[in-house]
C-alpha positions, 0 to 999 in steps of 0.5 A: 507509513505515512504514504499509506495514511493519506490514501487510506484517509481518502478511502474512508472519506470516499467510503462515507460519500459513497455511503450517503450517495447509495442511500440517496441514490445520487448517481453523479456522486456515485460516479464521482466517488468511483473515479476517486476510488480508482485514482486512489488505488492507482496511487497506492499501486504506484507507491508500491511500484516506487518502493520495489524500485527504490529497494532494488537500487538503494545505496545508502552511502553511509561510508561517506560520512562514517569518519565524521561521526562520533565514536557513540554514533558509530557504536550505536550503529554497529550495535543496531545493525550488528555490523563492524565498521564501514567499508567503502564500496570501492575499498579495493582501489581506496588508499585512505583509511585501513585496508578491508582485512584491517577494518574487519580485524578491528572489531573484537567480536564475530561481526564480519559485515560492514555497516553499509552493506547491513544498512542498505540490506535492512532499508531494501528489505523494509521497502520490499515489504512496504511495496508488497503491503501496497500492492496487496492493499491495492489488489484488495481495493480492486477485488472490493470495487468489483465485489461492490459493483456486482452487489449493486448490480444484482440489487438493481436487477432485483429492484427491476424484477420487483418492479415488473412484478408490480407492473404486470400484477397492477395491469391484470387487475383483480383476476391476478394473484396480488400476493401482499398487495392491498386491493385499492 
């Protein structure tokens, strides 16, 4: 969550910068704002990509420290992850500790999955969700940028049309219909 808070803070600061730049019509500040906003969207998309990559290749190696954990820590992990014991990934060739079937028989209840798979599965799910959120946020920000560009473009074209109308009416003098312009 902290990885998305920093870009969010940057978005807020750049939004404030753009509000000031747009209200004062400072073109260079708007270009600087657009550059940093684009950079922020790229960072958010990269965070999403890294999360997706990490979720696909996660390997917590929880079994490597299982024997050194206290019984209360093991019980808490088993309760929180709804798992039973820790079976190393290379359990078929392992000569240390109980056999896989013996390890699963040590559990007195219905839990049949080992804790390393449960931990890896939950971490993988969280990283997939976090990556999806980052991608959606980057897509929304990109859509907002294009919407803002469209709004500014139409405001500028409306302003230009009003300026052209004013110039036309002021060139024609008294023969023009001055609609709302005071006579000088």
